[in-house]
C-alpha positions in Angstrom: -9.1 -21.1 19.1 -8.2 -18.6 16.1 -7.4 -20.5 12.9 -5.4 -17.3 11.3 -3.7 -14.6 12.1 -6.6 -11.7 10.9 -9.3 -13.2 13.8 -6.2 -14.1 16.4 -6.1 -12.5 19.2 -3.1 -12.7 19.7 -2.2 -11.1 16.2 -4.8 -9.8 14.6 -3.6 -6.0 15.3 -0.6 -6.8 13.9 -2.7 -8.4 10.2 -4.5 -5.7 10.5 -6.3 -2.7 12.2 -9.1 -2.8 14.5 -10.1 0.3 11.9 -10.5 -1.7 8.7 -11.8 -5.1 10.5 -14.8 -2.7 11.6 -15.2 -2.2 7.6 -15.1 -5.9 7.0 -17.1 -7.7 9.3 -19.7 -9.5 9.3 -21.8 -6.9 10.9 -20.7 -4.5 8.4 -21.6 -6.6 5.6 -24.4 -7.6 6.0 -25.3 -3.8 6.7 -24.0 -3.2 3.4 -26.2 -5.2 1.8 -29.4 -3.7 3.6 -27.9 -0.6 2.4 -28.0 -2.4 -0.7 -31.4 -3.1 -0.6 -32.6 -0.2 0.6 -31.4 2.0 -1.8 -32.0 -0.3 -4.7 -35.8 0.1 -3.2 -35.7 4.1 -3.0 -34.0 3.9 -6.7 -36.8 2.2 -8.1 -39.4 4.1 -7.1 -38.8 6.7 -8.4 -37.9 5.3 -11.4 -41.4 4.1 -11.2 -41.4 0.6 -10.9 -42.4 0.5 -7.1 -44.9 2.1 -4.7 -43.1 4.9 -3.4 -44.7 4.0 -0.1 -43.5 0.4 -0.3 -39.9 2.1 -0.7 -40.6 4.2 2.6 -41.3 0.9 4.1 -38.6 -0.9 3.5 -36.1 1.7 4.2 -37.4 2.7 8.0 -38.3 -1.3 9.3 -35.3 -2.9 7.0 -33.9 -3.4 10.2 -29.9 -5.0 11.0 -30.7 -4.9 14.5 -33.6 -7.2 13.9 -31.9 -10.2 11.8 -31.7 -13.3 13.5 -27.8 -13.8 12.6 -28.2 -17.3 14.2 -31.1 -19.2 11.0 -29.4 -16.4 8.9 -25.7 -17.9 9.0 -26.9 -21.4 8.8 -28.6 -21.0 5.7 -26.2 -19.3 4.2 -24.0 -22.8 4.2 -27.3 -23.9 2.9 -27.7 -21.8 0.5 -24.2 -21.2 0.2 -24.6 -17.7 -0.2 -26.3 -14.7 2.3 -28.6 -12.9 0.1 -31.8 -15.2 -0.4 -31.6 -16.3 4.0 -30.9 -12.1 3.6 -34.2 -11.1 2.1 -36.3 -13.5 4.0 -35.8 -11.6 6.7 -36.2 -8.2 5.6 -39.1 -8.8 3.1 -41.0 -10.7 6.5 -39.6 -7.1 8.6 -41.4 -5.0 5.7 -44.5 -6.6 5.7 -47.1 -6.2 2.7 -44.2 -3.6 1.6 -42.0 -6.6 1.5 -43.3 -7.8 -1.9 -41.2 -5.1 -2.8 -37.5 -6.1 -1.6 -34.8 -7.5 -3.8 -37.1 -6.4 -6.9 -35.6 -7.3 -9.5 -32.0 -8.3 -8.6 -30.1 -11.4 -7.9 -27.9 -12.4 -5.7 -24.4 -11.0 -6.5 -26.1 -7.4 -6.9 -25.9 -7.1 -3.6 -23.1 -9.0 -3.2 -21.1 -6.6 -5.5 -22.6 -3.8 -4.6 -22.0 -4.7 -0.3 -18.5 -5.9 -0.9 -17.8 -1.8 -3.3 -19.4 0.0 -0.1 -16.8 -2.0 1.7 -14.1 -1.1 -0.3 -15.5 2.2 -0.5 -14.6 2.8 3.4 -11.7 1.0 2.7 -9.9 3.0 0.3 -10.8 6.1 2.7 -8.9 4.3 5.4 -5.8 3.0 3.0 -5.9 7.1 1.5 -5.4 8.7 5.0 -2.4 6.4 6.1 -1.0 6.4 2.7 -1.1 10.6 3.3 0.3 9.9 7.1 2.8 8.3 5.7 3.9 10.5 3.1 3.8 13.5 5.7 6.0 11.8 7.4 8.9 10.8 5.1 8.7 14.2 3.9 9.8 15.6 6.7 12.9 12.8 6.5 13.5 13.7 2.8 14.1 17.5 4.3 15.4 17.4 7.8 18.2 14.8 6.2 18.5 16.1 2.5 22.2 16.8 3.2 23.4 14.1 5.6 26.3 12.2 4.1 25.4 8.4 3.7 27.3 5.5 1.8 24.6 4.5 -1.1 25.8 1.3 -1.9 24.5 -1.2 -5.5 24.9 -4.9 -4.5 25.1 -4.2 -0.8 28.6 -2.7 -2.0 30.0 1.2 -1.1 29.3 2.9 -4.8 28.4 6.9 -3.8 28.0 9.2 -1.5 24.5 10.1 -1.1 22.5 11.3 1.6 20.1 10.0 3.9 17.5 12.3 3.3 17.4 11.4 -1.2 17.2 7.6 -0.1 13.5 8.7 2.2 12.6 10.9 -0.9 13.0 8.1 -2.9 10.7 5.9 -1.3 8.3 8.9 -0.7 8.6 9.5 -4.7 6.5 5.2 -4.7 3.5 6.2 -3.1 3.3 9.9 -4.4 3.0 7.8 -7.1 1.3 5.0 -5.8 -1.6 8.4 -3.7 -2.1 9.3 -7.4 -3.0 5.5 -8.2 -5.6 5.3 -5.7 -7.4 8.2 -6.6 -7.8 7.5 -10.2 -8.6 3.5 -9.0 -10.9 5.0 -6.8 -13.3 6.8 -9.1 -13.1 4.1 -12.1 -12.6 0.9 -10.1 -16.0 2.4 -7.0 -19.0 0.8 -9.4 -22.2 -0.1 -7.9 -23.9 -3.8 -9.7 -27.6 -4.5 -11.0 -27.6 -6.6 -13.4 -30.2 -9.0 -12.5 -30.0 -12.9 -12.9 -27.6 -12.9 -16.6 -26.3 -9.0 -16.4 -29.6 -7.7 -19.0 -31.7 -6.6 -16.7 -34.6 -8.5 -18.5 -36.3 -8.3 -15.3 -37.2 -4.4 -14.7 -39.4 -5.1 -18.5 -38.5 -1.2 -19.8 -34.6 -0.8 -20.5 -34.2 2.3 -20.1 -36.2 2.5 -17.3 -33.7 -0.4 -16.3 -31.0 1.6 -16.7 -32.2 4.9 -15.3 -33.3 3.3 -11.8 -29.1 2.1 -12.1 -28.1 4.9 -12.6 -30.4 5.9 -9.6 -29.0 3.4 -7.2 -25.4 4.2 -7.7 -26.3 7.8 -7.2 -28.2 6.9 -3.7 -24.9 4.4 -3.0 -22.4 7.3 -4.2 -20.9 4.8 -6.8 -20.4 4.6 -10.1 -22.3 4.1 -12.2 -21.0 1.8 -14.5 -21.7 1.1 -19.2 -22.4 -2.5 -18.5 -22.8 -5.0 -15.8 -19.8 -6.1 -14.4 -20.5 -9.9 -13.1 -18.4 -11.9 -15.2 -15.5 -9.0 -15.6 -12.8 -8.2 -11.8 -10.4 -6.4 -12.6 -12.4 -3.7 -10.9 -11.2 -5.6 -7.9 -8.6 -7.3 -9.1 -7.0 -3.1 -9.9 -7.7 -2.2 -6.6 -5.5 -5.5 -4.6 -3.0 -5.8 -7.3 -2.4 -1.6 -6.3 -2.9 -2.2 -1.8 -0.5 -5.1 -3.4 2.1 -2.6 -4.5 1.6 0.1 -2.0 2.6 -3.2 0.0 5.9 -4.2 -2.4 6.6 -0.1 -1.8 6.8 0.0 2.2 8.8 -3.8 2.1 11.1 -1.7 0.6 11.2 0.5 3.1 11.2 -1.7 5.5 14.3 -4.5 4.0 16.6 -0.9 4.0 15.3 0.0 7.4 16.5 -3.1 8.5 19.4 -3.4 7.0 20.5 0.1 8.0 19.5 -1.3 12.3 21.7 -4.1 12.2 24.6 -4.2 14.5 27.0 -3.9 11.4 25.6 -0.7 10.6 23.9 1.2 13.3 23.2 4.1 10.6 19.5 3.8 12.0 16.6 2.8 15.1 13.6 1.8 15.4 11.4 4.2 18.2 12.2 2.9 21.2 9.3 1.9 23.4 10.3 -1.0 26.0 9.9 -4.5 26.1 9.1 -3.7 22.2 12.2 -6.2 20.0 12.7 -7.6 22.5 14.2 -10.8 23.6 13.4 -14.0 25.4 17.3 -14.5 25.8 19.0 -11.8 25.2 18.8 -8.6 26.8 20.6 -6.1 23.8 18.2 -7.2 21.5 16.7 -3.8 19.8 15.2 -6.3 16.7 13.2 -3.6 14.2 9.9 -5.5 14.6 7.3 -2.4 12.6 9.7 -3.6 8.9 9.5 -6.9 10.0 6.2 -6.7 9.8 6.1 -4.4 7.1 8.1 -6.9 5.4 5.2 -10.5 5.8 2.5 -7.9 4.8 4.0 -7.3 1.3 5.1 -10.5 0.9 1.1 -11.9 1.9 -0.2 -9.4 -0.5 1.5 -10.4 -3.2 0.5 -13.7 -2.9 -3.8 -11.8 -2.7 -3.0 -10.0 -5.3 -2.0 -12.8 -7.5 -5.3 -15.0 -6.8 -6.9 -11.7 -7.1 -6.0 -12.7 -10.8 -6.8 -15.8 -11.2 -10.7 -15.5 -10.0 -10.5 -12.8 -12.7 -11.3 -16.4 -15.4 -15.0 -17.0 -15.1 -17.3 -18.3 -17.7 -19.2 -16.8 -19.7 -21.7 -14.7 -17.7 -22.4 -15.9 -14.5 -19.4 -17.9 -12.9 -19.2 -20.9 -11.3 -16.5 -20.6 -9.2 -13.7 -17.9 -9.2 -15.6 -15.1 -7.1 -15.4 -17.0 -3.8 -11.5 -16.2 -3.8 -12.7 -12.5 -3.3 -14.5 -13.1 0.0 -10.5 -13.4 1.4 -8.4 -12.2 -0.7 -10.0 -8.9 -1.2 -11.0 -8.2 2.8 -7.3 -9.8 3.7 -5.7 -7.2 1.7 -7.5 -3.9 3.3 -6.4 -5.9 6.6 -2.5 -6.0 5.3 -2.4 -2.9 3.2 -4.2 -1.5 6.9 -1.5 -2.9 9.0 1.4 -2.1 7.3 0.4 1.5 6.8 -0.2 1.5 10.6 3.5 -0.1 10.9 5.1 2.3 8.2 3.7 5.7 10.3 4.2 4.4 13.6 8.7 3.9 12.3 9.0 6.7 10.4 7.8 9.4 12.8 9.9 8.2 15.0 13.5 6.7 13.9 16.3 8.0 15.1 19.1 8.8 12.5 22.8 8.5 13.6 24.1 10.8 11.6 27.3 10.2 12.7 27.2 6.6 11.9 26.6 7.2 8.3 29.6 9.2 8.2 31.4 7.3 10.1 30.5 3.8 7.9 31.3 5.8 4.5 35.5 5.9 5.8 35.3 1.9 6.1 36.5 1.5 2.5 38.9 4.4 3.5 38.1 6.6 0.8 36.5 4.5 -2.1 33.4 5.0 -2.1 34.5 8.9 -4.0 36.9 6.9 -7.2 34.2 7.8 -9.5 35.1 11.4 -7.9 39.0 11.6 -8.5 39.1 10.2 -11.3 36.7 12.6 -13.1 39.1 15.3 -11.2 41.6 13.8 -12.1 40.7 13.6 -15.9 40.8 17.5 -17.1 44.7 16.4 -16.6 45.7 13.0 -16.9 42.7 12.9 -19.4 39.9 9.9 -18.7 41.9 7.1 -19.3 44.7 7.7 -17.3 43.4 9.0 -14.5 40.7 6.1 -15.4 44.0 3.4 -15.1 45.5 6.0 -12.8 42.2 5.8 -9.7 41.9 1.6 -10.8 46.0 0.9 -9.6 45.8 3.1 -6.8 42.2 1.6 -5.8 44.3 -2.2 -5.8 46.6 -0.6 -3.8 45.1 1.0 -1.0 42.9 -2.5 -1.3 45.8 -4.4 -0.8 47.8 -3.0 1.5 44.7 -1.3 4.5 45.3 2.4 3.3 43.0 5.2 2.6 43.0 6.1 -1.4 43.8 9.7 -0.3 47.0 8.9 0.9 48.1 6.3 -2.5 47.1 9.2 -4.6 49.4 12.0 -2.2 52.2 9.1 -2.5 52.4 9.6 -6.6 54.1 11.9 -7.9 52.4 12.5 -11.2 49.6 13.5 -9.3 51.4 15.6 -6.8 52.4 17.9 -10.2 48.9 18.7 -10.8 47.0 19.1 -7.2 47.7 19.9 -3.9 46.9 18.5 -1.0 44.1 20.4 -0.7 42.6 20.2 -3.7 43.2 16.1 -3.1 41.0 16.1 -0.2 38.5 18.0 -1.4 38.8 15.7 -4.6 38.7 12.6 -1.2 35.5 13.9 0.3 32.7 12.4 0.2 30.3 14.9 1.4 32.1 17.1 -2.2 30.7 14.7 -4.4 27.1 13.9 -4.0 25.5 15.6 -7.4 21.9 16.4 -7.8 20.8 14.6 -4.3 20.1 16.8 -1.7 18.4 19.0 -4.2 16.1 15.8 -5.5 15.4 15.4 -2.1 13.8 18.5 -0.9 12.1 19.0 -4.8 10.6 15.9 -4.0 9.6 16.9 -0.8 8.4 19.9 -2.0 6.1 18.5 -4.4 4.5 16.0 -2.2 3.7 18.8 0.3 1.5 20.6 -2.8 0.2 17.4 -4.5 -2.3 17.2 -1.6 
């Protein structure tokens, strides 16, 4: 029986993806620990700390397939960490060379480095998925750049915008996240190697010790940090916080889509797949499942980011417990972000956009959505304040008498003296008051495409 959505046979693909689960599985984690141990042996051999033959044998003979996983699990529970039991088994596998396994390292060196190797793979997946979602949004922004829809503030009709403009706003946030992700990748993905208290005293010569760390980073394709970061957890916190920010931006998209998909709006619908979003009692239902899952993931990611902030507060050179919070927060964050991006890509690529319904919804307020446009159009002839008062009174009458703004304005003698019917209809046409919406939408889509 599963105890979380992440390992549930029913729910795990709704809160993660198989690809990301593989990256953060026990099997993958232990494999990355072995990668760290064998790379350390090679780096130390290159630095002249251990025999080259020993490093070759450690690399060749350290084999995940030969691990006794039941014994490893049992001893991990006793020790509290998996590295001591793992090193014991690896040393036995490597025969005489086994004496050089884990030379000068401490448990956290290997566990942190293994985590970074997992994050390296995880960031690669997130980057690819983010690019896919951005591509889908570029298409929406460009295709619907001129499709007029109601711009809403405080859930009220405000001014006309275009659906492409709305999609471009979504896209702009994800473009910035893509840039942040590349920056974070270069800054955060660091090797860990410091020994018991971070000083590398166990390796003797300080220059050779630092050279070993540099070589280890090179072996693993990770950054060589300036100093041991056993208790400086800002890097992983930054990574998880960024995943939470990506989730938040996807959550914003999900809220907009869910609102627009409501029966009263009917402006968009998620892709139709037989049975998806169906109700057990209401056959007519087509629930926005992908958006709902994106929304849930955003909230769950925020919780993990807060947990990582708590986990930054370590004592002295090695902590008494905050480190353990990362064992939950880091993999779960990658799973949730990957799931949200997967759902977003599916939903956005197949999103049904009802341009006709968007236009009909614009008329729900009888033209009140262009009140500002009318005021600004009248201002040169009437003066700005007088125009404001005239349109304000016209809006009040339109609301009280359930008339259109055009009807009320056209009955106003002062306005009729200065504007003919064609001019007045142009002033009250929402498609004539879009500002730079379409231009910005296309600019964002074009800039995003060129940033790949």
